[in-house]
N, C-alpha and C positions, 0 to 999 in steps of 0.2 A: 440681224443677229447671226453670229457665226455658226456654221454647221461643222466646224472643224472637230475631228475625232482623233484622239491619240491611238485609237484601236486600229485605224487604217493608216499604215505607214506610207504606202504608195499605191495609188489607184492604177489598176491595170486595164487592158482592153476587156478582159473577162469580167471585171467589176462593172463596167459600163453595160455590158450585155445583161448581166444579172439585175442591174438597176431597172432596165426596161422591163424585164420579165416580172418584176414585182411592182411595177407602176410608179417607180421613183423617178422624178424628173432630174435631168442632167443639167448642171450649170457650167457654162463655158464663157470665158472672156479672153481677149487677146492681151498679149504683153510682148514687149520688145527689148526690155532692159532688166538688169538685176534688181534694182530697187522696186520697180512696180511689180515685177513677178513675185518678189518676196511678200509684198503686202497682199496681193491677190491670193497667193497660196495660203497665207495665214488666215485669210477670210473663209477658207474652206471650199474654194472653187474645185469642181471635179476635174475640169479640163482647162489647160491654158494653151491657147493657140498662138504660136508665133506666126502671125499672119503676114502674107505679102502686102497687106494693107500698110505695113511699115513704109512701103513706097510712097504712100500718100501722107500719113500722119507724122512720119519721122523724117522723110527726105523731101517732102513738098511736091512730089510728082502728081500730075493730073490723073494718072492711071496706075495700076499695079504692074504694068508691063516692064518698066525700066529696071526694077530691082534684080540684082544678080544672085547667082547661087552663093557666091562668096559672102555677099551681104546678108543673105538669109542664114548662113552658117554662123556668122558673127553674132547676129541677134539671138539665134538659137543657143549658142554657147553662153551668152550673158544670162538668158532666162533660166536655162537648165541648172546653172550654178546656184540659183536662189531657191529652187523648188524642192520641197521635201515630200509633199503629198500628192499633188495634182498630176494627172497624166499630161505630158508635154507632147504636143503635136506640132509639126513644122510644115508650113506650106512649101511645096515644091514650086519654084518660080517659073514664070513663062519662059519657054525655050529649053527647060531642063528635062522634059519628058515627052513632049508632043512629037509624034511622027517617028521616033527612033527608040525602040525598046532598050537597045544597048546603052544609049545615052541616059535613058531613064533610070536603069538600075545602077549605073555608075553614079549618077547624081544622088539617088536615094541612099546608097551605101556611104557616100561622103557625108551626107547630112547626119546619118546615124552614128558613124564612127567619130566624127569631129565635134558633135554636139552632145552626144549621150541622150538624145531624144528618145521618146517611146514610140513614135509613129510619124508618118508623113501624110499630108493631105494633097489630093490631086483633083483638078476640075475636069469634068466630062464623063461621058458614058461609053458607048460602044466605040467611039472614035479613039479612045485611049486604052482599049481592051488589052492589047499586047503589052503595053507598058505596065499596066496594073498587074497582069499575070506574072511578068518577069520580076517585078519588085516583090510581089508576094512569095514567089518561088525562092527568093533570097532570104526569106524569113522576116521580112520587114512589114509590120502592120500598116494598112492603108485605110485612111478615111476618105470617102468619096465626097464629091461636091457637085450638086445638080441644081437646075433652075437658072437663075441669073449667075453666070460664071464670068466674073470681071475680067479674067484674062482673055475672054473672047469678045470684049466690048466693041472692037472694030467690026466684028461680024454682026452683032446685034444692032449697033448704031446708037443705042441709048441704054439707060438703066431702068427701063420700065418693068413692070410685073411680067413675069414669064408664064407660059403654059396656061393662058386664059382660054385659048382655043383648043378644041377637042384633039386635033392632030398632035399638037405639041404636048398636051397633057398626057396623051397615050404614049408618046415616045419617052417622056420623062419617067413614067411608070415602068416602062420596059427597061430603061437604063438603070433604074433603081433596083429592079429585080436582078438584072445582070450583075451589077456591082456586088450585091449580096452573094450571088451564086459564085462569083469569082473568088470571094473570100474577104471582101472589105468588112471591117468591124463596125462601121457606122457611116452615115451619110449626112452631110450638111445640105439642107434645102434652103435656097435663098430666093426671096421675093417671088413667091408663088401663091395662088389662092389658098386660103386656110382649109377649105374643104378638101382640096387635092392633097395638101400636106397631111391631113388626117387619114385619108385613104391610103397613102403610101406608108405611113406609120403603122397602120393596122395590117397592111399586107406583109410587111417585113418583120423578120425576127431580130434584126440588128437595129440599134437605136438610130433615130432620125433627129437631127439637131437643127432647129430652124433659126433663120434670121429674116424676118418678114414673111414667115410661113405659117403664121397663126398659132393658136394655143393647143392644137391637137397632136402636135409632134412630141417627141420624147424628151426634148431639152431645148435650150435656147442659147444663142451666142450673140454677143455684141462686141463692137470695137471699143476698147477701154477709153480712148480719147473722146468718143462720142457719148458714151454712157456717163462719163464724169463731167461733161460740159466743157471740156478743154477746147474741143473743136466747135466753134460757133457757126460755121458756115454749112453744116450738114444737118438737115432736119427732116429725114424721111418719116413717113407715117409710122413705121414699125419701131422707131427709136423712143425709148423712155429714158430721160435724163435723171440720174439719181443725185447729181450735184451740179453746181455752177462754178467749177474751178477756174474757168477763164477769169471771172471777176475777182475771185479770191486771190489768184496769183497776180493779176494786174494791179490790184490795190496794194498788195504787199510790196511789189516791185516799185510802185510809185512812192510809197512811204520810205522805202530804203533809199531811193534816189534823192528824195527830199532831205533825209537826215544826213546823207553824205554831203550834199550841197551846202547845207547850213552849218555843217561842222559838229552836229550833235551826235554823230556816230563816227568813231567809237568814243564813248565817254570814259571817265576815269576808271570806272569799274570794269570796263571792257579793254583796258590797256595793261600791259605788263610793266 
C-alpha cells in the first residue's frame, strides 16, 4: 500500500531526523535508472539510494570496487530526474574519498553539482574522519555506513556478519558516535547483530538504517534487484523477496521470442 503524500513535496535530511524522533520507520531502496526510480518514488519511498551496488547488479562486477565516479554520476543523474518526493543519496565510489580529503570534497562537489542529489554516502568511521569533515564543511549532507563495508571487502576477506566480537562492536559504536558528532545526518548499519543495531539506534539522535542489522534500527534498505527477485543468485538471511520478477521477465521474453519466430507477432492489428 502506497504511503505517498501530496503534502510532502520533497523529503529533506531534517524530515528523516524528525521521523526518528517520532518513532516513524524510514523506508529506503536502491535505484540506478530513471524508470525504476520513478516507480519507487511514486510508491512513497522515503530515501532512494543510488548505490555503488550498481557495480554488481548493473555492470556485472563481483565487487563494488570497479565502479567509477563518472559512472555513479551518470546513474545519479538518471535517478534524480525521476524523483519528486524521496531524498536522493548517492554512494561515493571506492577511491573517491579514502585517504585524501581534497579528493573527497572534489568528488562530493562533482556529485552534487552534476546530479542534483540531496546527499552522499561514505563507508567507514575514524579512518575517513578528515574526508567527512571536509565534505560537511562544504555544506554537503553525509550519510555514514558502518558494519560490513563492501568497499573494504579485501580487508575483511568475506561478507560475514561484522561486530560479533566485543572489540569490533565497541569500535563500531565509537565510530557511530563519531560520525554523529561530525555532523552526519544518518548512518547505514550493514550485517551486524540485531542487538548491537538496537543499541546504536538508541544511543544516537540521528537515524540508523539497517541492511541485515535487525528490526530495532530506525529504517531499512534493500537493493531493488534483490527485493524484486530479479537477482536470483543472492539469498542472504536478511533479504525478503517481494516479487519474483526473474521468472516474470524470462517467461515474457520467451513468449516474445516464440511469437517472433512463428510469425504471429506483429499481427494485422499491430501493423500500419
